[in-house]
PQR file of N, CA, C, O and H, with PARSE charges and radii, in Angstrom:
ATOM      1  N   MET A   1       0.661  -1.456   0.146 -0.4000 1.5000
ATOM      2  CA  MET A   1      -0.027   0.213   0.163 -0.0000 2.0000
ATOM      3  C   MET A   1       1.316   1.306   0.075  0.5500 1.7000
ATOM      4  O   MET A   1       2.492   1.283   0.436 -0.5500 1.4000
ATOM      5  N   GLN A   2       0.581   2.081  -0.491 -0.4000 1.5000
ATOM      6  CA  GLN A   2       1.650   3.346  -0.962 -0.0000 2.0000
ATOM      7  C   GLN A   2       0.192   4.387  -0.146  0.5500 1.7000
ATOM      8  O   GLN A   2      -1.027   4.334  -0.307 -0.5500 1.4000
ATOM      9  H   GLN A   2      -0.375   2.100  -0.785  0.4000 1.0000
ATOM     10  N   VAL A   3       1.191   5.366   0.841 -0.4000 1.5000
ATOM     11  CA  VAL A   3       1.073   6.576   1.409 -0.0000 2.0000
ATOM     12  C   VAL A   3       0.782   7.697   0.717  0.5500 1.7000
ATOM     13  O   VAL A   3       1.584   7.976  -0.174 -0.5500 1.4000
ATOM     14  H   VAL A   3       2.182   5.408   0.972  0.4000 1.0000
ATOM     15  N   ALA A   4      -0.161   8.439   0.876 -0.4000 1.5000
ATOM     16  CA  ALA A   4      -0.368   9.511  -0.607 -0.0000 2.0000
ATOM     17  C   ALA A   4      -1.081  10.942   0.108  0.5500 1.7000
ATOM     18  O   ALA A   4      -2.019  10.769   0.886 -0.5500 1.4000
ATOM     19  H   ALA A   4      -0.812   8.212   1.600  0.4000 1.0000
ATOM     20  N   LYS A   5      -0.641  12.225  -0.161 -0.4000 1.5000
ATOM     21  CA  LYS A   5      -0.939  13.223   0.394 -0.0000 2.0000
ATOM     22  C   LYS A   5      -2.576  13.286   0.495  0.5500 1.7000
ATOM     23  O   LYS A   5      -3.037  13.063  -0.624 -0.5500 1.4000
ATOM     24  H   LYS A   5       0.122  12.365  -0.792  0.4000 1.0000
ATOM     25  N   TRP A   6      -3.384  13.467   1.256 -0.4000 1.5000
ATOM     26  CA  TRP A   6      -4.863  13.865   0.662 -0.0000 2.0000
ATOM     27  C   TRP A   6      -5.624  15.350   1.901  0.5500 1.7000
ATOM     28  O   TRP A   6      -6.022  15.544   3.050 -0.5500 1.4000
ATOM     29  H   TRP A   6      -3.010  13.648   2.165  0.4000 1.0000
ATOM     30  N   GLY A   7      -5.341  16.206   0.228 -0.4000 1.5000
ATOM     31  CA  GLY A   7      -5.566  17.313   1.596 -0.0000 2.0000
ATOM     32  C   GLY A   7      -4.629  17.442   2.659  0.5500 1.7000
ATOM     33  O   GLY A   7      -3.864  16.482   2.575 -0.5500 1.4000
ATOM     34  H   GLY A   7      -5.018  16.049  -0.706  0.4000 1.0000
ATOM     35  N   ASN A   8      -4.286  18.261   3.737 -0.4000 1.5000
ATOM     36  CA  ASN A   8      -3.300  18.524   5.135 -0.0000 2.0000
ATOM     37  C   ASN A   8      -3.225  16.798   5.195  0.5500 1.7000
ATOM     38  O   ASN A   8      -2.042  16.541   4.974 -0.5500 1.4000
ATOM     39  H   ASN A   8      -4.908  19.041   3.806  0.4000 1.0000
ATOM     40  N   SER A   9      -3.817  15.783   5.355 -0.4000 1.5000
ATOM     41  CA  SER A   9      -3.392  14.158   5.625 -0.0000 2.0000
ATOM     42  C   SER A   9      -2.745  13.907   4.475  0.5500 1.7000
ATOM     43  O   SER A   9      -2.416  14.508   3.453 -0.5500 1.4000
ATOM     44  H   SER A   9      -4.779  15.992   5.535  0.4000 1.0000
ATOM     45  N   LEU A  10      -2.597  11.988   5.329 -0.4000 1.5000
ATOM     46  CA  LEU A  10      -2.253  11.955   4.721 -0.0000 2.0000
ATOM     47  C   LEU A  10      -3.011  10.656   4.388  0.5500 1.7000
ATOM     48  O   LEU A  10      -3.921  10.515   5.205 -0.5500 1.4000
ATOM     49  H   LEU A  10      -2.865  11.500   6.160  0.4000 1.0000
ATOM     50  N   ALA A  11      -2.969   9.588   3.427 -0.4000 1.5000
ATOM     51  CA  ALA A  11      -4.287   8.201   3.398 -0.0000 2.0000
ATOM     52  C   ALA A  11      -3.386   7.357   3.185  0.5500 1.7000
ATOM     53  O   ALA A  11      -2.185   7.628   3.167 -0.5500 1.4000
ATOM     54  H   ALA A  11      -2.230   9.703   2.763  0.4000 1.0000
ATOM     55  N   VAL A  12      -3.889   6.219   2.996 -0.4000 1.5000
ATOM     56  CA  VAL A  12      -3.743   4.845   2.387 -0.0000 2.0000
ATOM     57  C   VAL A  12      -5.187   4.387   1.415  0.5500 1.7000
ATOM     58  O   VAL A  12      -6.077   5.230   1.302 -0.5500 1.4000
ATOM     59  H   VAL A  12      -4.864   6.000   3.010  0.4000 1.0000
ATOM     60  N   ARG A  13      -5.299   3.408   0.932 -0.4000 1.5000
ATOM     61  CA  ARG A  13      -5.316   3.068  -0.434 -0.0000 2.0000
ATOM     62  C   ARG A  13      -5.900   1.757  -0.134  0.5500 1.7000
ATOM     63  O   ARG A  13      -5.190   0.906  -0.670 -0.5500 1.4000
ATOM     64  H   ARG A  13      -4.576   2.723   1.024  0.4000 1.0000
ATOM     65  N   LEU A  14      -6.730   1.309   0.391 -0.4000 1.5000
ATOM     66  CA  LEU A  14      -6.994  -0.701   1.364 -0.0000 2.0000
ATOM     67  C   LEU A  14      -7.194  -0.955  -0.233  0.5500 1.7000
ATOM     68  O   LEU A  14      -7.937  -0.368  -1.020 -0.5500 1.4000
ATOM     69  H   LEU A  14      -7.306   2.001   0.826  0.4000 1.0000
ATOM     70  N   PRO A  15      -6.372  -1.920  -0.426 -0.5600 1.5000
ATOM     71  CA  PRO A  15      -6.527  -3.403  -1.436  0.2800 2.0000
ATOM     72  C   PRO A  15      -7.905  -4.102  -1.427  0.5500 1.7000
ATOM     73  O   PRO A  15      -8.299  -4.681  -0.414 -0.5500 1.4000
ATOM     74  N   ALA A  16      -8.628  -4.044  -2.553 -0.4000 1.5000
ATOM     75  CA  ALA A  16     -10.267  -4.499  -2.254 -0.0000 2.0000
ATOM     76  C   ALA A  16     -10.123  -6.498  -1.385  0.5500 1.7000
ATOM     77  O   ALA A  16     -11.105  -7.128  -0.994 -0.5500 1.4000
ATOM     78  H   ALA A  16      -8.308  -3.574  -3.376  0.4000 1.0000
ATOM     79  N   ASP A  17      -9.097  -6.854  -1.345 -0.4000 1.5000
ATOM     80  CA  ASP A  17      -9.326  -8.307  -0.804 -0.0000 2.0000
ATOM     81  C   ASP A  17      -9.309  -7.794   0.600  0.5500 1.7000
ATOM     82  O   ASP A  17     -10.110  -8.257   1.411 -0.5500 1.4000
ATOM     83  H   ASP A  17      -8.299  -6.342  -1.663  0.4000 1.0000
ATOM     84  N   LEU A  18      -8.355  -6.768   0.982 -0.4000 1.5000
ATOM     85  CA  LEU A  18      -8.419  -6.934   2.348 -0.0000 2.0000
ATOM     86  C   LEU A  18      -9.998  -6.071   2.708  0.5500 1.7000
ATOM     87  O   LEU A  18     -10.417  -6.195   3.859 -0.5500 1.4000
ATOM     88  H   LEU A  18      -7.703  -6.391   0.323  0.4000 1.0000
ATOM     89  N   VAL A  19     -10.806  -5.241   1.736 -0.4000 1.5000
ATOM     90  CA  VAL A  19     -11.897  -4.465   1.648 -0.0000 2.0000
ATOM     91  C   VAL A  19     -12.566  -5.567   2.402  0.5500 1.7000
ATOM     92  O   VAL A  19     -12.614  -5.846   3.600 -0.5500 1.4000
ATOM     93  H   VAL A  19     -10.465  -5.140   0.802  0.4000 1.0000
ATOM     94  N   ARG A  20     -13.056  -6.091   1.349 -0.4000 1.5000
ATOM     95  CA  ARG A  20     -13.854  -7.399   1.898 -0.0000 2.0000
ATOM     96  C   ARG A  20     -13.630  -8.372   3.194  0.5500 1.7000
ATOM     97  O   ARG A  20     -14.493  -8.556   4.053 -0.5500 1.4000
ATOM     98  H   ARG A  20     -13.018  -5.864   0.376  0.4000 1.0000
ATOM     99  N   THR A  21     -12.624  -8.830   3.193 -0.4000 1.5000
ATOM    100  CA  THR A  21     -12.243  -9.141   4.544 -0.0000 2.0000
ATOM    101  C   THR A  21     -12.594  -8.336   5.565  0.5500 1.7000
ATOM    102  O   THR A  21     -12.700  -8.831   6.687 -0.5500 1.4000
ATOM    103  H   THR A  21     -11.923  -8.680   2.496  0.4000 1.0000
ATOM    104  N   LEU A  22     -12.797  -7.172   5.386 -0.4000 1.5000
ATOM    105  CA  LEU A  22     -12.744  -6.639   7.033 -0.0000 2.0000
ATOM    106  C   LEU A  22     -14.858  -6.201   6.971  0.5500 1.7000
ATOM    107  O   LEU A  22     -15.598  -6.010   7.935 -0.5500 1.4000
ATOM    108  H   LEU A  22     -12.712  -6.771   4.475  0.4000 1.0000
ATOM    109  N   ASP A  23     -15.123  -6.190   5.839 -0.4000 1.5000
ATOM    110  CA  ASP A  23     -16.459  -5.986   5.615 -0.0000 2.0000
ATOM    111  C   ASP A  23     -16.807  -4.754   5.560  0.5500 1.7000
ATOM    112  O   ASP A  23     -17.742  -4.251   6.182 -0.5500 1.4000
ATOM    113  H   ASP A  23     -14.521  -6.345   5.055  0.4000 1.0000
ATOM    114  N   LEU A  24     -15.737  -3.963   4.473 -0.4000 1.5000
ATOM    115  CA  LEU A  24     -15.545  -2.274   4.661 -0.0000 2.0000
ATOM    116  C   LEU A  24     -16.623  -1.860   4.008  0.5500 1.7000
ATOM    117  O   LEU A  24     -16.969  -2.455   2.988 -0.5500 1.4000
ATOM    118  H   LEU A  24     -14.977  -4.372   3.967  0.4000 1.0000
ATOM    119  N   ARG A  25     -17.370  -0.715   4.510 -0.4000 1.5000
ATOM    120  CA  ARG A  25     -18.155  -0.019   3.526 -0.0000 2.0000
ATOM    121  C   ARG A  25     -17.901   1.612   3.544  0.5500 1.7000
ATOM    122  O   ARG A  25     -17.626   2.143   4.620 -0.5500 1.4000
ATOM    123  H   ARG A  25     -17.089  -0.231   5.339  0.4000 1.0000
ATOM    124  N   GLU A  26     -17.972   2.201   2.643 -0.4000 1.5000
ATOM    125  CA  GLU A  26     -17.460   3.530   2.821 -0.0000 2.0000
ATOM    126  C   GLU A  26     -18.872   4.294   3.773  0.5500 1.7000
ATOM    127  O   GLU A  26     -20.095   4.336   3.638 -0.5500 1.4000
ATOM    128  H   GLU A  26     -18.195   1.770   1.768  0.4000 1.0000
ATOM    129  N   GLY A  27     -17.732   4.889   4.880 -0.4000 1.5000
ATOM    130  CA  GLY A  27     -18.310   5.809   5.484 -0.0000 2.0000
ATOM    131  C   GLY A  27     -18.268   4.909   7.176  0.5500 1.7000
ATOM    132  O   GLY A  27     -18.537   5.243   8.330 -0.5500 1.4000
ATOM    133  H   GLY A  27     -16.738   4.855   4.990  0.4000 1.0000
ATOM    134  N   ASP A  28     -17.769   3.629   6.498 -0.4000 1.5000
ATOM    135  CA  ASP A  28     -17.252   3.009   8.282 -0.0000 2.0000
ATOM    136  C   ASP A  28     -16.362   3.760   8.780  0.5500 1.7000
ATOM    137  O   ASP A  28     -15.981   4.738   8.138 -0.5500 1.4000
ATOM    138  H   ASP A  28     -17.551   3.357   5.561  0.4000 1.0000
ATOM    139  N   HIS A  29     -15.682   3.378  10.404 -0.4000 1.5000
ATOM    140  CA  HIS A  29     -14.896   4.168  10.998 -0.0000 2.0000
ATOM    141  C   HIS A  29     -14.346   2.848  11.430  0.5500 1.7000
ATOM    142  O   HIS A  29     -14.859   1.857  11.949 -0.5500 1.4000
ATOM    143  H   HIS A  29     -15.991   2.583  10.926  0.4000 1.0000
ATOM    144  N   ILE A  30     -12.823   3.236  10.947 -0.4000 1.5000
ATOM    145  CA  ILE A  30     -12.080   1.878  12.106 -0.0000 2.0000
ATOM    146  C   ILE A  30     -11.232   2.928  12.963  0.5500 1.7000
ATOM    147  O   ILE A  30     -11.414   4.142  13.060 -0.5500 1.4000
ATOM    148  H   ILE A  30     -12.407   4.041  10.525  0.4000 1.0000
ATOM    149  N   ASP A  31     -10.039   1.949  13.691 -0.4000 1.5000
ATOM    150  CA  ASP A  31      -9.288   2.357  14.538 -0.0000 2.0000
ATOM    151  C   ASP A  31      -7.724   1.256  13.947  0.5500 1.7000
ATOM    152  O   ASP A  31      -7.520   0.076  14.231 -0.5500 1.4000
ATOM    153  H   ASP A  31      -9.891   0.963  13.612  0.4000 1.0000
ATOM    154  N   LEU A  32      -6.717   2.331  12.944 -0.4000 1.5000
ATOM    155  CA  LEU A  32      -5.819   0.733  13.331 -0.0000 2.0000
ATOM    156  C   LEU A  32      -4.728   1.642  14.734  0.5500 1.7000
ATOM    157  O   LEU A  32      -4.451   2.781  15.110 -0.5500 1.4000
ATOM    158  H   LEU A  32      -6.882   3.289  12.713  0.4000 1.0000
ATOM    159  N   ARG A  33      -4.487   0.458  15.009 -0.4000 1.5000
ATOM    160  CA  ARG A  33      -3.362   0.018  15.994 -0.0000 2.0000
ATOM    161  C   ARG A  33      -2.041  -0.807  15.867  0.5500 1.7000
ATOM    162  O   ARG A  33      -1.909  -1.892  15.301 -0.5500 1.4000
ATOM    163  H   ARG A  33      -4.712  -0.467  14.703  0.4000 1.0000
ATOM    164  N   ALA A  34      -1.282  -0.217  16.381 -0.4000 1.5000
ATOM    165  CA  ALA A  34      -0.129  -0.769  16.285 -0.0000 2.0000
ATOM    166  C   ALA A  34      -0.072  -1.976  17.276  0.5500 1.7000
ATOM    167  O   ALA A  34      -0.594  -2.188  18.370 -0.5500 1.4000
ATOM    168  H   ALA A  34      -1.389   0.665  16.840  0.4000 1.0000
ATOM    169  N   GLU A  35       0.922  -2.812  16.315 -0.4000 1.5000
ATOM    170  CA  GLU A  35       1.039  -4.223  17.346 -0.0000 2.0000
ATOM    171  C   GLU A  35       2.283  -4.117  17.624  0.5500 1.7000
ATOM    172  O   GLU A  35       2.784  -2.997  17.521 -0.5500 1.4000
ATOM    173  H   GLU A  35       1.346  -2.640  15.426  0.4000 1.0000
ATOM    174  N   ALA A  36       3.292  -5.491  18.140 -0.4000 1.5000
ATOM    175  CA  ALA A  36       4.489  -6.191  17.624 -0.0000 2.0000
ATOM    176  C   ALA A  36       4.608  -6.363  16.617  0.5500 1.7000
ATOM    177  O   ALA A  36       5.765  -6.282  16.204 -0.5500 1.4000
ATOM    178  H   ALA A  36       2.884  -6.400  18.224  0.4000 1.0000
ATOM    179  N   GLU A  37       3.349  -6.749  15.468 -0.4000 1.5000
ATOM    180  CA  GLU A  37       3.970  -7.231  14.488 -0.0000 2.0000
ATOM    181  C   GLU A  37       3.479  -6.673  13.264  0.5500 1.7000
ATOM    182  O   GLU A  37       3.923  -6.992  12.161 -0.5500 1.4000
ATOM    183  H   GLU A  37       2.409  -6.815  15.803  0.4000 1.0000
ATOM    184  N   GLY A  38       2.600  -5.874  13.447 -0.4000 1.5000
ATOM    185  CA  GLY A  38       2.568  -4.458  12.187 -0.0000 2.0000
ATOM    186  C   GLY A  38       1.644  -3.494  13.037  0.5500 1.7000
ATOM    187  O   GLY A  38       2.000  -2.538  13.726 -0.5500 1.4000
ATOM    188  H   GLY A  38       2.240  -5.615  14.343  0.4000 1.0000
ATOM    189  N   PHE A  39       0.460  -3.948  12.834 -0.4000 1.5000
ATOM    190  CA  PHE A  39      -0.870  -3.141  13.270 -0.0000 2.0000
ATOM    191  C   PHE A  39      -1.910  -3.653  12.968  0.5500 1.7000
ATOM    192  O   PHE A  39      -1.802  -4.346  11.957 -0.5500 1.4000
ATOM    193  H   PHE A  39       0.171  -4.724  12.275  0.4000 1.0000
ATOM    194  N   ALA A  40      -3.418  -3.610  13.627 -0.4000 1.5000
ATOM    195  CA  ALA A  40      -4.732  -4.225  13.523 -0.0000 2.0000
ATOM    196  C   ALA A  40      -5.446  -3.505  13.393  0.5500 1.7000
ATOM    197  O   ALA A  40      -5.602  -2.655  14.270 -0.5500 1.4000
ATOM    198  H   ALA A  40      -3.506  -3.047  14.449  0.4000 1.0000
ATOM    199  N   VAL A  41      -6.089  -3.504  12.428 -0.4000 1.5000
ATOM    200  CA  VAL A  41      -7.252  -2.635  11.657 -0.0000 2.0000
ATOM    201  C   VAL A  41      -8.737  -3.579  12.397  0.5500 1.7000
ATOM    202  O   VAL A  41      -9.149  -4.735  12.302 -0.5500 1.4000
ATOM    203  H   VAL A  41      -5.962  -4.194  11.715  0.4000 1.0000
ATOM    204  N   VAL A  42      -9.188  -2.301  13.149 -0.4000 1.5000
ATOM    205  CA  VAL A  42     -11.084  -2.590  14.274 -0.0000 2.0000
ATOM    206  C   VAL A  42     -12.012  -1.305  13.512  0.5500 1.7000
ATOM    207  O   VAL A  42     -11.990  -0.075  13.496 -0.5500 1.4000
ATOM    208  H   VAL A  42      -8.853  -1.362  13.226  0.4000 1.0000
ATOM    209  N   ARG A  43     -12.712  -2.260  12.991 -0.4000 1.5000
ATOM    210  CA  ARG A  43     -13.812  -1.740  12.893 -0.0000 2.0000
ATOM    211  C   ARG A  43     -14.813  -1.379  13.882  0.5500 1.7000
ATOM    212  O   ARG A  43     -15.390  -2.105  14.692 -0.5500 1.4000
ATOM    213  H   ARG A  43     -12.730  -3.260  13.005  0.4000 1.0000
ATOM    214  N   GLN A  44     -14.908  -0.239  13.692 -0.4000 1.5000
ATOM    215  CA  GLN A  44     -16.401  -0.082  14.551 -0.0000 2.0000
ATOM    216  C   GLN A  44     -18.073  -0.426  14.175  0.5500 1.7000
ATOM    217  O   GLN A  44     -18.649  -0.279  13.097 -0.5500 1.4000
ATOM    218  H   GLN A  44     -14.440   0.350  13.033  0.4000 1.0000
ATOM    219  N   PRO A  45     -18.594  -0.923  15.449 -0.5600 1.5000
ATOM    220  CA  PRO A  45     -19.571  -1.170  14.832  0.2800 2.0000
ATOM    221  C   PRO A  45     -20.696   0.063  14.094  0.5500 1.7000
ATOM    222  O   PRO A  45     -20.716   1.278  14.290 -0.5500 1.4000
ATOM    223  N   ARG A  46     -21.432  -0.645  13.348 -0.4000 1.5000
ATOM    224  CA  ARG A  46     -22.267   0.598  12.413 -0.0000 2.0000
ATOM    225  C   ARG A  46     -23.128   0.196  13.267  0.5500 1.7000
ATOM    226  O   ARG A  46     -23.190  -0.774  14.022 -0.5500 1.4000
ATOM    227  H   ARG A  46     -21.416  -1.632  13.189  0.4000 1.0000
ATOM    228  N   PRO A  47     -24.490   2.008  12.810 -0.5600 1.5000
ATOM    229  CA  PRO A  47     -25.336   2.188  13.598  0.2800 2.0000
ATOM    230  C   PRO A  47     -26.603   0.636  13.861  0.5500 1.7000
ATOM    231  O   PRO A  47     -27.180   0.160  14.839 -0.5500 1.4000
ATOM    232  N   GLU A  48     -26.541   0.308  12.348 -0.4000 1.5000
ATOM    233  CA  GLU A  48     -27.128  -1.019  12.245 -0.0000 2.0000
ATOM    234  C   GLU A  48     -27.262  -1.521  13.148  0.5500 1.7000
ATOM    235  O   GLU A  48     -28.264  -1.630  13.854 -0.5500 1.4000
ATOM    236  H   GLU A  48     -26.072   0.695  11.554  0.4000 1.0000
ATOM    237  N   GLU A  49     -26.032  -1.991  13.283 -0.4000 1.5000
ATOM    238  CA  GLU A  49     -25.357  -3.273  13.856 -0.0000 2.0000
ATOM    239  C   GLU A  49     -25.240  -2.910  15.631  0.5500 1.7000
ATOM    240  O   GLU A  49     -24.613  -3.721  16.313 -0.5500 1.4000
ATOM    241  H   GLU A  49     -25.218  -1.902  12.710  0.4000 1.0000
ATOM    242  N   ILE A  50     -25.780  -1.845  16.224 -0.4000 1.5000
ATOM    243  CA  ILE A  50     -25.835  -1.597  17.244 -0.0000 2.0000
ATOM    244  C   ILE A  50     -27.081  -1.801  17.748  0.5500 1.7000
ATOM    245  O   ILE A  50     -27.183  -2.330  18.855 -0.5500 1.4000
ATOM    246  H   ILE A  50     -26.289  -1.187  15.670  0.4000 1.0000
ATOM    247  N   LEU A  51     -28.224  -1.419  17.025 -0.4000 1.5000
ATOM    248  CA  LEU A  51     -30.043  -1.051  17.420 -0.0000 2.0000
ATOM    249  C   LEU A  51     -29.971  -2.532  17.465  0.5500 1.7000
ATOM    250  O   LEU A  51     -30.147  -3.230  18.464 -0.5500 1.4000
ATOM    251  H   LEU A  51     -28.141  -0.990  16.125  0.4000 1.0000
ATOM    252  N   ALA A  52     -29.700  -2.916  16.294 -0.4000 1.5000
ATOM    253  CA  ALA A  52     -29.626  -4.609  16.148 -0.0000 2.0000
ATOM    254  C   ALA A  52     -29.609  -5.925  17.797  0.5500 1.7000
ATOM    255  O   ALA A  52     -30.136  -6.972  18.173 -0.5500 1.4000
ATOM    256  H   ALA A  52     -29.558  -2.349  15.483  0.4000 1.0000
ATOM    257  N   GLY A  53     -28.770  -5.051  18.173 -0.4000 1.5000
ATOM    258  CA  GLY A  53     -27.842  -5.324  19.538 -0.0000 2.0000
ATOM    259  C   GLY A  53     -28.616  -5.308  20.506  0.5500 1.7000
ATOM    260  O   GLY A  53     -28.727  -6.051  21.481 -0.5500 1.4000
ATOM    261  H   GLY A  53     -28.341  -4.201  17.868  0.4000 1.0000
ATOM    262  N   LEU A  54     -29.137  -4.432  20.188 -0.4000 1.5000
ATOM    263  CA  LEU A  54     -30.184  -3.501  21.689 -0.0000 2.0000
ATOM    264  C   LEU A  54     -31.561  -4.184  21.612  0.5500 1.7000
ATOM    265  O   LEU A  54     -32.072  -4.793  22.551 -0.5500 1.4000
ATOM    266  H   LEU A  54     -29.047  -3.829  19.396  0.4000 1.0000
ATOM    267  N   ARG A  55     -32.268  -3.970  20.034 -0.4000 1.5000
ATOM    268  CA  ARG A  55     -33.460  -4.895  19.746 -0.0000 2.0000
ATOM    269  C   ARG A  55     -33.006  -6.428  20.641  0.5500 1.7000
ATOM    270  O   ARG A  55     -33.791  -6.859  21.485 -0.5500 1.4000
ATOM    271  H   ARG A  55     -31.852  -3.476  19.271  0.4000 1.0000
ATOM    272  N   ARG A  56     -31.971  -7.002  20.416 -0.4000 1.5000
ATOM    273  CA  ARG A  56     -31.727  -8.281  21.059 -0.0000 2.0000
ATOM    274  C   ARG A  56     -31.901  -8.489  22.662  0.5500 1.7000
ATOM    275  O   ARG A  56     -32.363  -9.380  23.375 -0.5500 1.4000
ATOM    276  H   ARG A  56     -31.333  -6.652  19.731  0.4000 1.0000
ATOM    277  N   PHE A  57     -31.324  -7.268  22.861 -0.4000 1.5000
ATOM    278  CA  PHE A  57     -31.404  -7.369  24.397 -0.0000 2.0000
ATOM    279  C   PHE A  57     -32.892  -6.921  25.346  0.5500 1.7000
ATOM    280  O   PHE A  57     -33.174  -7.313  26.479 -0.5500 1.4000
ATOM    281  H   PHE A  57     -30.949  -6.544  22.282  0.4000 1.0000
ATOM    282  N   ARG A  58     -33.746  -5.915  24.395 -0.4000 1.5000
ATOM    283  CA  ARG A  58     -34.555  -5.463  25.795 -0.0000 2.0000
ATOM    284  C   ARG A  58     -35.068  -5.541  26.912  0.5500 1.7000
ATOM    285  O   ARG A  58     -36.171  -5.841  27.368 -0.5500 1.4000
ATOM    286  H   ARG A  58     -33.518  -5.596  23.475  0.4000 1.0000
ATOM    287  N   GLY A  59     -33.864  -5.148  27.381 -0.4000 1.5000
ATOM    288  CA  GLY A  59     -33.417  -5.172  28.801 -0.0000 2.0000
ATOM    289  C   GLY A  59     -33.491  -6.075  29.671  0.5500 1.7000
ATOM    290  O   GLY A  59     -33.746  -5.814  30.846 -0.5500 1.4000
ATOM    291  H   GLY A  59     -32.967  -4.904  27.011  0.4000 1.0000
ATOM    292  N   ARG A  60     -33.265  -7.357  29.201 -0.4000 1.5000
ATOM    293  CA  ARG A  60     -32.942  -8.807  30.268 -0.0000 2.0000
ATOM    294  C   ARG A  60     -31.463  -8.578  30.167  0.5500 1.7000
ATOM    295  O   ARG A  60     -30.657  -7.992  29.445 -0.5500 1.4000
ATOM    296  H   ARG A  60     -33.057  -7.569  28.246  0.4000 1.0000
ATOM    297  N   LEU A  61     -31.503  -9.406  31.358 -0.4000 1.5000
ATOM    298  CA  LEU A  61     -29.885  -9.422  31.948 -0.0000 2.0000
ATOM    299  C   LEU A  61     -29.754 -11.865  31.567  0.5500 1.7000
ATOM    300  O   LEU A  61     -30.497 -12.839  31.436 -0.5500 1.4000
ATOM    301  H   LEU A  61     -32.158  -9.882  31.945  0.4000 1.0000
ATOM    302  N   PRO A  62     -28.763 -11.617  31.578 -0.5600 1.5000
ATOM    303  CA  PRO A  62     -28.748 -13.090  31.523  0.2800 2.0000
ATOM    304  C   PRO A  62     -28.702 -13.586  33.493  0.5500 1.7000
ATOM    305  O   PRO A  62     -28.316 -12.956  34.478 -0.5500 1.4000
ATOM    306  N   ALA A  63     -29.221 -14.794  33.347 -0.4000 1.5000
ATOM    307  CA  ALA A  63     -30.352 -15.588  34.646 -0.0000 2.0000
ATOM    308  C   ALA A  63     -29.360 -15.232  35.756  0.5500 1.7000
ATOM    309  O   ALA A  63     -29.674 -14.620  36.777 -0.5500 1.4000
ATOM    310  H   ALA A  63     -29.535 -15.306  32.547  0.4000 1.0000
ATOM    311  N   GLY A  64     -27.965 -15.735  35.417 -0.4000 1.5000
ATOM    312  CA  GLY A  64     -26.788 -15.321  36.387 -0.0000 2.0000
ATOM    313  C   GLY A  64     -26.777 -14.121  36.866  0.5500 1.7000
ATOM    314  O   GLY A  64     -26.555 -14.115  38.077 -0.5500 1.4000
ATOM    315  H   GLY A  64     -27.711 -16.233  34.587  0.4000 1.0000
ATOM    316  N   ASP A  65     -26.978 -12.768  36.248 -0.4000 1.5000
ATOM    317  CA  ASP A  65     -26.359 -11.962  36.665 -0.0000 2.0000
ATOM    318  C   ASP A  65     -27.316 -10.602  37.550  0.5500 1.7000
ATOM    319  O   ASP A  65     -28.474 -10.672  37.137 -0.5500 1.4000
ATOM    320  H   ASP A  65     -27.158 -12.773  35.264  0.4000 1.0000
ATOM    321  N   ARG A  66     -27.219  -9.821  38.255 -0.4000 1.5000
ATOM    322  CA  ARG A  66     -27.954  -9.150  38.919 -0.0000 2.0000
ATOM    323  C   ARG A  66     -27.290  -7.682  39.105  0.5500 1.7000
ATOM    324  O   ARG A  66     -26.094  -7.437  38.947 -0.5500 1.4000
ATOM    325  H   ARG A  66     -26.278  -9.765  38.590  0.4000 1.0000
ATOM    326  N   LEU A  67     -28.299  -6.750  39.472 -0.4000 1.5000
ATOM    327  CA  LEU A  67     -27.434  -5.861  39.249 -0.0000 2.0000
ATOM    328  C   LEU A  67     -27.867  -5.177  41.195  0.5500 1.7000
ATOM    329  O   LEU A  67     -28.986  -5.039  41.688 -0.5500 1.4000
ATOM    330  H   LEU A  67     -29.271  -6.948  39.600  0.4000 1.0000
ATOM    331  N   ASP A  68     -27.007  -5.000  41.603 -0.4000 1.5000
ATOM    332  CA  ASP A  68     -26.976  -4.265  42.960 -0.0000 2.0000
ATOM    333  C   ASP A  68     -26.806  -2.674  43.006  0.5500 1.7000
ATOM    334  O   ASP A  68     -25.919  -1.957  42.543 -0.5500 1.4000
ATOM    335  H   ASP A  68     -26.097  -5.112  41.203  0.4000 1.0000
ATOM    336  N   ARG A  69     -27.898  -2.393  43.683 -0.4000 1.5000
ATOM    337  CA  ARG A  69     -27.597  -0.905  43.544 -0.0000 2.0000
ATOM    338  C   ARG A  69     -26.531  -0.287  44.715  0.5500 1.7000
ATOM    339  O   ARG A  69     -26.049   0.794  44.378 -0.5500 1.4000
ATOM    340  H   ARG A  69     -28.618  -2.975  44.059  0.4000 1.0000
ATOM    341  N   ASP A  70     -26.186  -0.685  45.739 -0.4000 1.5000
ATOM    342  CA  ASP A  70     -25.132  -0.138  46.581 -0.0000 2.0000
ATOM    343  C   ASP A  70     -23.680  -0.437  46.048  0.5500 1.7000
ATOM    344  O   ASP A  70     -22.766   0.230  46.533 -0.5500 1.4000
ATOM    345  H   ASP A  70     -26.578  -1.564  46.012  0.4000 1.0000
ATOM    346  N   GLU A  71     -23.311  -1.639  44.834 -0.4000 1.5000
ATOM    347  CA  GLU A  71     -21.934  -1.769  44.272 -0.0000 2.0000
ATOM    348  C   GLU A  71     -22.365  -0.675  43.305  0.5500 1.7000
ATOM    349  O   GLU A  71     -21.534   0.217  43.471 -0.5500 1.4000
ATOM    350  H   GLU A  71     -24.054  -2.181  44.440  0.4000 1.0000
ATOM    351  N   ALA A  72     -23.413  -0.208  42.194 -0.4000 1.5000
ATOM    352  CA  ALA A  72     -23.487   0.488  41.480 -0.0000 2.0000
ATOM    353  C   ALA A  72     -22.796   1.899  41.509  0.5500 1.7000
ATOM    354  O   ALA A  72     -22.213   2.610  40.691 -0.5500 1.4000
ATOM    355  H   ALA A  72     -24.089  -0.933  42.059  0.4000 1.0000
ATOM    356  N   ASN A  73     -23.270   1.993  43.352 -0.4000 1.5000
ATOM    357  CA  ASN A  73     -22.969   3.613  43.336 -0.0000 2.0000
ATOM    358  C   ASN A  73     -21.782   4.046  44.459  0.5500 1.7000
ATOM    359  O   ASN A  73     -21.673   5.141  45.009 -0.5500 1.4000
ATOM    360  H   ASN A  73     -23.744   1.415  44.017  0.4000 1.0000
ATOM    361  N   ARG A  74     -20.802   2.684  44.657 -0.4000 1.5000
ATOM    362  CA  ARG A  74     -20.198   2.876  45.258 -0.0000 2.0000
ATOM    363  C   ARG A  74     -18.752   3.477  45.106  0.5500 1.7000
ATOM    364  O   ARG A  74     -18.065   2.715  44.425 -0.5500 1.4000
ATOM    365  H   ARG A  74     -20.891   1.793  44.210  0.4000 1.0000
ATOM    366  N   ARG A  75     -18.214   4.354  45.430 -0.4000 1.5000
ATOM    367  CA  ARG A  75     -16.520   5.185  44.809 -0.0000 2.0000
ATOM    368  C   ARG A  75     -15.991   5.019  45.394  0.5500 1.7000
ATOM    369  O   ARG A  75     -14.826   5.407  45.301 -0.5500 1.4000
ATOM    370  H   ARG A  75     -18.773   4.973  45.983  0.4000 1.0000
TER
END
């Protein structure tokens, strides 16, 4: 990949194979993180993915989970 000037910033054009592997679409937000072996690309969840997760949740906690008001307010 080649680093190019884009306005006052630098840009990298991603190869199509990488875009397909990461399931990237125009407008997606990604984070690049430096790692010992190179770097990692992390795609942020899309709004529709967040909404789908909230619809599945519907305010229910797994059976073993309990909310403790005192623990939540402890400082």
